[in-house]
C-alpha positions as CSV (number, residue, x, y, z in Angstrom):
1,M,5.9,-34.1,1.4
2,K,7.0,-34.1,4.4
3,K,5.5,-31.3,7.4
4,V,6.3,-30.3,10.6
5,K,4.7,-27.3,12.7
6,L,4.9,-23.5,11.3
7,G,6.5,-22.6,14.4
8,D,10.0,-25.4,14.2
9,V,10.4,-22.8,11.4
10,I,11.8,-19.7,13.9
11,D,14.9,-19.4,15.1
12,Y,13.3,-16.7,17.5
13,F,11.1,-13.6,18.3
14,I,12.2,-10.0,18.4
15,S,9.9,-8.3,20.3
16,G,8.5,-5.0,19.6
17,D,8.6,-1.2,20.6
18,W,6.3,2.0,19.6
19,G,9.7,3.7,22.0
20,K,9.6,7.6,22.2
21,E,8.0,10.6,20.0
22,Q,11.1,12.7,21.1
23,N,15.1,11.6,21.3
24,S,15.8,11.8,25.5
25,N,18.8,10.3,27.5
26,Q,16.9,7.7,28.3
27,T,15.4,7.3,24.5
28,P,18.0,8.5,22.3
29,N,18.3,5.8,19.3
30,K,15.8,6.8,16.7
31,V,14.1,4.4,14.8
32,S,11.8,3.2,11.9
33,C,9.3,2.0,13.4
34,V,6.4,-0.4,11.4
35,R,3.1,-0.3,12.5
36,G,0.0,-3.3,11.5
37,A,-0.9,-0.2,9.5
38,D,2.5,-0.2,8.0
39,I,2.5,-3.8,6.6
40,D,1.0,-3.5,3.2
41,N,4.0,-0.7,2.6
42,V,6.6,-2.1,3.5
43,N,5.5,-5.5,1.6
44,A,5.3,-2.9,-1.5
45,K,8.6,-1.8,-0.6
46,Q,7.6,1.8,-0.2
47,S,9.2,3.1,3.4
48,E,7.9,7.4,2.7
49,T,4.1,6.4,5.8
50,I,6.9,4.6,8.5
51,P,7.1,6.8,11.5
52,I,9.9,7.7,13.2
53,R,10.2,7.1,17.3
54,Y,13.7,7.1,19.3
55,V,13.9,3.4,21.8
56,K,15.6,2.8,25.2
57,N,19.5,1.0,24.6
58,S,18.4,-1.9,25.6
59,S,15.9,-1.9,22.4
60,F,18.5,-0.9,19.6
61,E,20.7,-3.5,21.0
62,N,18.3,-6.0,20.7
63,K,14.9,-5.2,18.9
64,I,17.0,-4.3,15.5
65,L,15.5,-6.2,13.1
66,A,17.8,-7.2,10.1
67,I,16.8,-8.4,6.2
68,G,15.9,-11.0,5.7
69,D,13.3,-11.0,9.1
70,I,9.8,-11.3,9.0
71,I,7.1,-9.2,11.2
72,I,3.5,-10.2,12.2
73,E,0.8,-9.2,13.0
74,K,-0.6,-9.7,16.9
75,S,-3.7,-7.5,17.3
76,G,-6.1,-5.7,15.2
77,G,-8.1,-6.7,12.2
78,S,-11.8,-6.1,11.7
79,P,-15.1,-8.8,11.4
80,T,-13.3,-9.5,7.7
81,Q,-9.5,-9.3,8.6
82,S,-7.9,-11.1,10.6
83,T,-4.6,-10.5,12.0
84,G,-1.6,-12.6,11.2
85,R,-0.4,-10.4,8.6
86,V,2.8,-10.6,7.4
87,A,5.8,-8.5,6.3
88,F,9.4,-8.9,5.0
89,I,12.3,-7.1,6.0
90,S,13.9,-6.7,2.2
91,E,16.9,-5.3,1.5
92,K,15.2,-2.4,0.1
93,I,13.8,-1.6,3.4
94,K,16.6,-2.5,5.0
95,N,18.6,-0.2,3.4
96,E,16.2,2.6,3.3
97,L,15.1,3.0,7.0
98,N,18.7,1.8,8.5
99,H,17.1,1.0,12.2
100,I,13.4,-0.5,12.0
101,V,12.0,-2.1,14.7
102,C,8.9,-2.8,15.6
103,S,5.9,-1.9,16.8
104,N,3.8,-3.8,19.9
105,F,0.8,-4.3,18.7
106,C,3.7,-6.7,16.5
107,T,6.3,-9.2,16.9
108,A,9.2,-10.3,14.5
109,F,10.3,-13.4,14.2
110,R,14.4,-15.2,12.9
111,V,13.7,-18.0,10.1
112,K,16.2,-20.5,11.5
113,H,18.4,-20.5,8.0
114,E,17.7,-24.1,6.7
115,Y,14.8,-22.6,5.5
116,D,14.2,-20.1,3.0
117,A,13.2,-16.5,4.7
118,L,11.3,-15.3,1.9
119,F,9.7,-18.1,1.5
120,V,8.5,-18.8,4.9
121,Y,6.5,-15.4,4.8
122,Y,4.7,-16.2,1.1
123,F,3.6,-19.7,3.8
124,F,2.7,-17.2,6.2
125,Q,0.8,-15.0,3.4
126,H,-0.7,-18.3,2.0
127,I,-2.1,-19.1,5.6
128,Y,-3.4,-15.4,6.2
129,K,-5.2,-14.9,3.1
130,S,-6.7,-18.9,3.7
131,D,-8.4,-16.9,6.2
132,V,-6.2,-19.5,8.4
133,F,-5.2,-17.4,11.4
134,F,-9.7,-16.5,11.8
135,Q,-9.4,-20.0,14.0
136,F,-6.9,-18.3,16.6
137,E,-8.5,-15.6,18.2
138,S,-9.2,-13.9,21.0
139,Q,-11.1,-10.6,21.7
140,T,-10.2,-8.1,24.9
141,T,-12.0,-4.8,24.7
142,G,-13.1,-4.7,21.3
143,I,-9.3,-5.3,19.4
144,K,-8.4,-9.0,18.6
145,N,-5.6,-10.9,19.6
146,L,-3.8,-13.7,17.5
147,L,-3.2,-16.6,19.9
148,L,0.4,-17.4,17.7
149,D,2.0,-19.8,20.3
150,L,-1.6,-21.6,20.0
151,A,-1.1,-21.3,15.6
152,L,2.9,-22.1,15.6
153,T,2.1,-25.9,17.0
154,E,-1.4,-26.3,15.2
155,I,-0.8,-25.4,12.3
156,P,1.3,-27.6,9.7
157,F,4.4,-26.1,7.7
158,V,5.6,-28.3,4.4
159,D,8.5,-28.7,4.4
160,F,10.2,-28.6,0.7
161,E,13.8,-29.8,0.7
162,K,15.3,-25.4,0.7
163,T,16.1,-25.4,-3.5
164,T,12.0,-25.6,-4.0
165,Q,11.6,-23.6,-1.2
166,S,13.4,-20.8,-2.8
167,A,12.2,-21.6,-6.6
168,I,9.0,-21.3,-5.3
169,A,10.0,-17.7,-3.8
170,R,11.6,-16.9,-7.2
171,V,7.8,-17.4,-8.8
172,L,6.0,-15.4,-6.4
173,S,8.5,-12.9,-5.8
174,S,8.6,-12.1,-9.9
175,F,4.9,-11.1,-9.1
176,D,5.7,-8.1,-6.6
177,D,8.5,-7.6,-8.4
178,K,6.8,-6.4,-11.2
179,I,3.9,-4.8,-9.0
180,E,7.1,-2.8,-7.4
181,L,8.4,-2.1,-11.1
182,N,4.7,-0.5,-12.3
183,N,4.5,1.6,-8.6
184,K,8.8,2.9,-9.5
185,I,6.9,4.6,-13.5
186,N,3.6,5.8,-11.8
187,K,6.6,7.7,-9.3
188,E,8.0,8.2,-12.1
189,L,4.9,9.7,-14.2
190,E,3.5,11.6,-11.8
191,N,6.1,13.6,-11.1
192,L,6.8,14.8,-14.8
193,A,3.0,15.6,-14.2
194,R,3.9,17.7,-11.6
195,T,7.6,19.2,-13.5
196,I,5.5,20.5,-16.4
197,Y,3.2,22.0,-13.1
198,E,5.5,23.3,-12.2
199,Y,6.5,24.6,-15.1
200,W,4.1,26.0,-16.5
201,F,2.2,27.2,-13.6
202,V,4.8,27.5,-11.0
203,Q,7.8,29.3,-12.3
204,N,6.0,30.7,-15.1
205,A,2.7,31.8,-13.6
206,D,0.6,35.6,-14.9
207,E,0.2,37.7,-11.7
208,K,-2.3,38.8,-13.8
209,W,-3.8,35.8,-13.1
210,E,-7.7,35.7,-11.3
211,R,-7.5,34.8,-8.1
212,K,-10.3,32.4,-6.7
213,K,-11.1,30.4,-3.8
214,I,-11.8,26.1,-3.1
215,E,-14.7,26.8,-2.5
216,E,-15.8,29.4,-4.9
217,L,-14.7,26.4,-8.2
218,I,-16.3,23.3,-6.5
219,Q,-19.4,22.6,-7.9
220,K,-22.7,22.2,-4.7
221,Y,-22.0,18.5,-5.1
222,T,-25.1,15.5,-2.7
223,D,-23.1,12.6,-3.3
224,K,-26.1,9.3,-2.4
225,S,-23.8,6.8,-3.9
226,L,-23.0,3.7,-1.4
227,R,-20.5,4.4,1.5
228,I,-17.8,1.4,1.8
229,D,-17.5,0.4,5.9
230,A,-14.4,-1.0,6.7
231,K,-15.7,-4.3,7.7
232,N,-17.2,-4.6,3.4
233,I,-13.4,-3.5,2.1
234,L,-13.2,-6.7,0.3
235,K,-9.3,-8.2,-0.8
236,E,-11.1,-8.5,-4.4
237,G,-14.2,-7.3,-6.6
238,K,-15.9,-5.2,-9.3
239,H,-15.2,-1.9,-7.6
240,P,-12.7,-0.3,-6.2
241,V,-12.9,1.6,-3.0
242,I,-10.8,4.4,-1.4
243,T,-10.6,6.5,1.6
244,Q,-9.4,8.3,3.0
245,D,-6.0,6.3,4.5
246,V,-2.5,6.9,3.9
247,G,-0.6,4.6,2.0
248,D,-2.6,3.1,-0.8
249,L,-5.0,4.8,-3.9
250,V,-6.9,1.3,-3.7
251,K,-8.1,0.2,-0.4
252,G,-10.1,-2.7,-1.8
253,Y,-12.8,-3.7,-3.4
254,T,-16.5,-4.1,-3.2
255,N,-19.2,-5.7,-5.1
256,E,-21.9,-3.7,-4.7
257,E,-23.6,-1.3,-8.0
258,N,-23.7,2.1,-9.3
259,P,-20.1,3.3,-8.7
260,I,-19.1,7.3,-8.6
261,S,-19.1,7.6,-12.4
262,D,-18.9,11.3,-12.7
263,L,-15.6,11.9,-13.6
264,P,-12.7,13.0,-12.6
265,A,-13.0,14.3,-9.2
266,I,-10.7,14.7,-6.2
267,I,-10.9,13.2,-3.3
268,F,-9.4,14.1,-0.3
269,G,-9.3,12.8,3.9
270,D,-11.3,15.2,5.8
271,H,-8.3,13.7,8.4
272,S,-5.5,12.7,7.6
273,C,-4.7,15.3,4.7
274,T,-5.0,13.2,1.8
275,L,-5.4,14.1,-1.9
276,R,-6.6,11.7,-4.7
277,Y,-7.1,12.9,-8.6
278,I,-9.9,9.9,-9.2
279,N,-9.9,9.3,-13.0
280,F,-12.1,5.8,-12.9
281,P,-15.6,4.7,-11.6
282,F,-15.5,4.4,-7.8
283,F,-16.7,3.8,-4.1
284,R,-16.3,5.6,-0.6
285,G,-15.2,4.7,2.0
286,A,-17.7,5.5,4.6
287,D,-14.9,7.7,6.6
288,G,-14.5,10.9,6.3
289,T,-13.2,12.4,3.1
290,Q,-14.5,15.1,1.0
291,L,-15.6,15.0,-2.9
292,L,-14.7,18.1,-4.9
293,Y,-16.3,18.4,-7.9
294,F,-15.2,21.6,-10.2
295,E,-17.3,24.1,-11.7
296,N,-15.0,23.3,-14.5
297,K,-14.2,19.9,-15.0
298,E,-10.9,21.6,-17.0
299,T,-10.2,22.9,-13.7
300,T,-10.0,19.3,-12.1
301,I,-6.1,17.8,-11.8
302,Y,-4.4,21.7,-12.5
303,A,-6.1,22.3,-8.8
304,Y,-4.8,19.3,-7.8
305,F,-1.4,20.2,-8.8
306,C,-2.3,23.3,-6.6
307,L,-3.6,21.9,-3.5
308,N,-1.3,19.3,-3.6
309,K,1.3,21.9,-2.5
310,L,-1.0,23.7,-0.3
311,I,-1.8,20.9,2.0
312,P,1.4,21.2,4.1
313,N,0.1,24.4,5.6
314,L,-3.5,23.5,6.4
315,P,-3.7,25.0,10.2
316,N,-2.9,21.8,12.7
317,F,-2.2,20.0,9.2
318,G,-0.8,16.2,11.0
319,K,-3.3,16.5,13.8
320,Y,-6.2,14.5,14.1
321,E,-9.2,16.9,13.3
322,R,-11.4,18.3,10.8
323,H,-9.4,20.4,7.4
324,F,-12.1,20.6,4.9
325,K,-13.0,24.0,6.2
326,Y,-9.1,25.1,6.2
327,L,-8.7,23.9,2.3
328,K,-11.9,25.6,1.0
329,V,-11.7,28.6,1.3
330,F,-7.5,28.8,0.0
331,E,-7.1,30.6,-2.9
332,I,-6.2,29.1,-6.0
333,S,-5.0,31.5,-9.1
334,I,-6.8,30.7,-12.1
335,P,-5.6,30.0,-15.7
336,P,-7.1,31.2,-19.0
337,H,-8.7,29.0,-20.1
338,A,-6.6,28.0,-23.1
339,I,-4.2,27.2,-21.0
340,L,-5.6,25.2,-19.0
341,E,-7.0,23.0,-21.9
342,K,-3.5,22.6,-22.8
343,F,-2.2,21.1,-19.9
344,N,-5.1,19.4,-19.4
345,K,-4.3,17.0,-23.3
346,T,-0.6,16.8,-22.4
347,V,-1.3,16.3,-18.2
348,S,-4.3,13.5,-18.9
349,P,-2.5,10.5,-20.7
350,I,0.0,10.3,-18.7
351,F,-2.8,10.2,-15.2
352,E,-4.5,7.2,-18.2
353,Q,-1.1,5.5,-18.1
354,I,-1.3,5.8,-13.6
355,I,-4.7,3.6,-14.6
356,K,-3.2,1.1,-17.1
357,N,-0.2,0.3,-14.8
358,R,-3.0,0.2,-11.7
359,Q,-5.2,-2.3,-12.9
360,E,-2.1,-4.2,-13.9
361,N,-1.1,-5.0,-10.6
362,A,-4.5,-5.5,-9.2
363,E,-4.6,-8.2,-12.4
364,L,-0.8,-9.6,-11.0
365,S,-2.2,-9.6,-7.2
366,R,-4.6,-12.5,-8.5
367,L,-2.6,-13.9,-10.4
368,R,0.2,-14.1,-7.6
369,D,-2.8,-15.2,-5.3
370,F,-4.3,-18.2,-7.4
371,L,-0.4,-19.4,-7.6
372,L,-0.4,-19.2,-3.9
373,P,-1.5,-21.7,-2.2
374,L,-1.4,-23.7,-5.7
375,L,2.3,-23.6,-4.6
376,M,2.3,-24.5,-1.9
377,N,0.5,-27.0,-1.8
378,G,2.5,-28.7,-4.3
379,Q,0.0,-28.8,-6.9
380,V,1.6,-27.1,-9.2
381,K,6.1,-27.1,-10.0
382,A,7.4,-23.4,-9.9
383,E,9.8,-25.5,-12.7
384,S,7.0,-25.6,-15.0
385,L,5.8,-21.7,-15.0
386,N,8.3,-19.6,-16.8
387,I,8.8,-16.5,-15.7
388,T,9.4,-13.3,-17.6
389,Q,11.5,-10.5,-14.4
390,P,11.3,-7.2,-15.6
391,E,14.1,-4.6,-16.2
392,D,15.0,-2.7,-13.6
393,S,14.1,0.7,-15.5
394,V,11.5,3.1,-16.0
395,S,12.9,3.9,-20.6
396,G,10.1,2.9,-22.5
397,L,6.8,4.8,-20.2
398,G,4.2,4.7,-22.2
399,S,5.3,0.7,-23.1
400,N,3.0,-2.6,-21.9
401,S,6.7,-4.3,-21.6
402,N,8.5,-6.0,-18.8
403,N,5.2,-8.0,-18.3
404,I,5.2,-11.7,-16.7
405,A,4.7,-14.1,-19.0
406,L,3.0,-17.3,-17.8
407,K,4.1,-19.7,-20.5
408,G,3.0,-23.5,-21.3
409,Q,0.2,-25.5,-18.9
410,L,0.9,-26.1,-15.0
411,K,2.5,-28.9,-14.7
412,K,1.3,-31.0,-11.3
413,G,2.6,-31.9,-8.6
414,G,3.2,-34.4,-6.6
């Protein structure tokens, strides 16, 4: 295998621009600005949390990203996470967001036409997941910075033929496509549960139902479980960690013992106002989360949907302050026990399927990351893996169809 410098695959760089919060004569152009915090969501093809900013004409002309461009995080990281995370501008993300720039803490680059851009993205993922970027960091005022120029000079790139690059990219992207499909199914499943809630409790609400404040419905509960600090959250582990961060439900994992197992529960992000319904053993992050247990457990799913509708009405919603003091005095109607019981029996299987899909995604991610270095090092040939592409459909929501199958033995590469 021929090797070149990692920087040799890059055609040119596209610098970031955080822009302004509001448009003006100086910054009239509306863009979606990808930050380091958005990288995982971009790769999951989820665009809802990416902020809108306004930039100058010069930035609009020179810094708008195209399909196939790659964003790399220059500043950030943590003691257990290096800088150098990357995001790929897919056709789906580009179509949803249209005009995309990256923030100042990131930079982007365009890949030379003789290389497969998606393969280059996965190669950078391989370097990042192998912790190589830890060797190319400096630190100023508490923030780690990636010495990108040095990394691009020192790190070798395995220069497969472009057809081989494309074959490897197809194998790896098949896992990500299946994960995306499961996320799409989960969104449809939760929308189905929400539709049932709306029909039963909004369109056909009974004014005679008693109303109570949230603080009257929840238990006085002292959580003595271990909180997992951000620097100790792992990429893999025995138990999921839930934080108040916007985005994925599971922030990461821990191998600590004795997770929270009194279920179901609701996690409220005191600062971020995120709301999570949890029906699997977990640990909480060390950030500002509130754990809500209802006296009547059959109220939990119903309350989750009630609070989802109420949270945007919280005072100072979207601003950095503690919001639980407002949430706990909200009032909700309490339907009769028989109705809540019937609602739970109807929607609980939906949430159980959502959990199964999330567990499958975790396994797909582990398998993809296991194959990643083997494919990049030539230890496994892409053509030895028979990958069944997932159908782009949400039919048969309760089935185990569309699983990616790896058939035959892995063939050693030369």
